[in-house]
N, C-alpha and C positions, 0 to 999 in steps of 0.2 A: 172771702172772709168766712171763717167756720165758726159755728156756734152750737153749743149743746144747750137745749132747752128741756127744763124738767117739768113734770106735772105729777099731781096725785098725792101730794101731802094732805094732811089735815089732823083733825081730833078724832081718837078713836077709844073706846073702851078696853080695858085690859081683857085679853082673850080674842080681841077683834082682828080684822084684816085690812090692809091698805096694800094698793098697788102702785108702785112708782113707776113712771115712765119717762124715758130720756130719748130725744132725737137729734141726731146731727145734722146740720144744714150747712149749705154754703159749698164752697170749692173742695169736696171731699173726694180724693182719689182711692184711699184704702183707709181701712181701719183694722189695727191688730188688737190689742187688749182693751177691754171696757170693764168698768167695774162701778160699784157704788161704795162711797166713803160716807162717814157720818161725824159729827162733831157734837159732843155732848157739853152742857155749860160748864165752863172752867176747864175743860180738858181739850186734849190735842185731837186732830183729825185721826180718825181710825178707819182702817180698811175694813169693810163689811163682806164684800163678796166680789170676785172677779169672773170673767168668761173671756177666753180667747177666740180667735177668729174660727178655730176648729170646734168650739163647744165645749171644751173643757173647762169645769167650774171648780172654784175654791172659795170656801167660806171660813170665817172666824168660827171658833168653837161655840161661842154664845148664841149664834143664829142658825148653826147647822141643824138641819130637820124642820125649821120653822120658816126660814127665807129660800125662796128660789130665784135665781138669776137666769134671764133668758135673752137672747138677742135676736133680731131679724137682720141679717145681713144685706137683703135687698132694700129695706126700709131704713137702714142706718139706725137702728133703735136698739135700747136695751132697756128691760124692765127688771123690776125687783118686786115680787109677790111676797107680802110679809104676812104671815099667819101667827096665831096664838101671841099676839104682841103683849109686851111687857112694859111697866111703866119705865124701866131702864133701858128701853129702846127709844125713849124720848130724845130727839137730837134733831139738828138740821143735816139733811141727806144731801150729799153732793154726786152727781154723775161724773165720771172721768172716762176719758177715751184716748188712746194713742193714735192720732190721725195723720195721714199722709196727704199732702196737697201737692201740686204741680212742682212746688219749689223746696219743700222740706217736710219733716215729720216732727211732730212735738206733741205734749200733753196738753189736752184742753179739758175745761172744767166748767160745769154747769153753774147756775147761780145759787143753787141750793133751795131745798124744800123743807119746810118746818113738818116734822112728825111728832104729835104729842099723844101719849098714851096716858089716859088718866080716867078716873071714875067720876 
């Protein structure tokens, strides 16, 4: 069984920083794309950033230059460094990864971690 476990959310003041981490555990054979999504109150799930297994990254315009996504293929982890945080970054953040096991490949999701940006 595969699990994605996130950590690192919390409360931060505007302009501050947080680092989110996510680790894939269990019967992982391969991981292709990994990413972070967020859901703001009353809104749909939104892609924030992705990284493929070659290290190519993509960001939505509102976080470009402030957020950095990285991954460690040996440790099956993906991190999101968030700097210059704004109140509009407040959301539940979810880790996502497309993971292959011995029998199939599919999308997996973490449980979500709350990020609140407020003074």
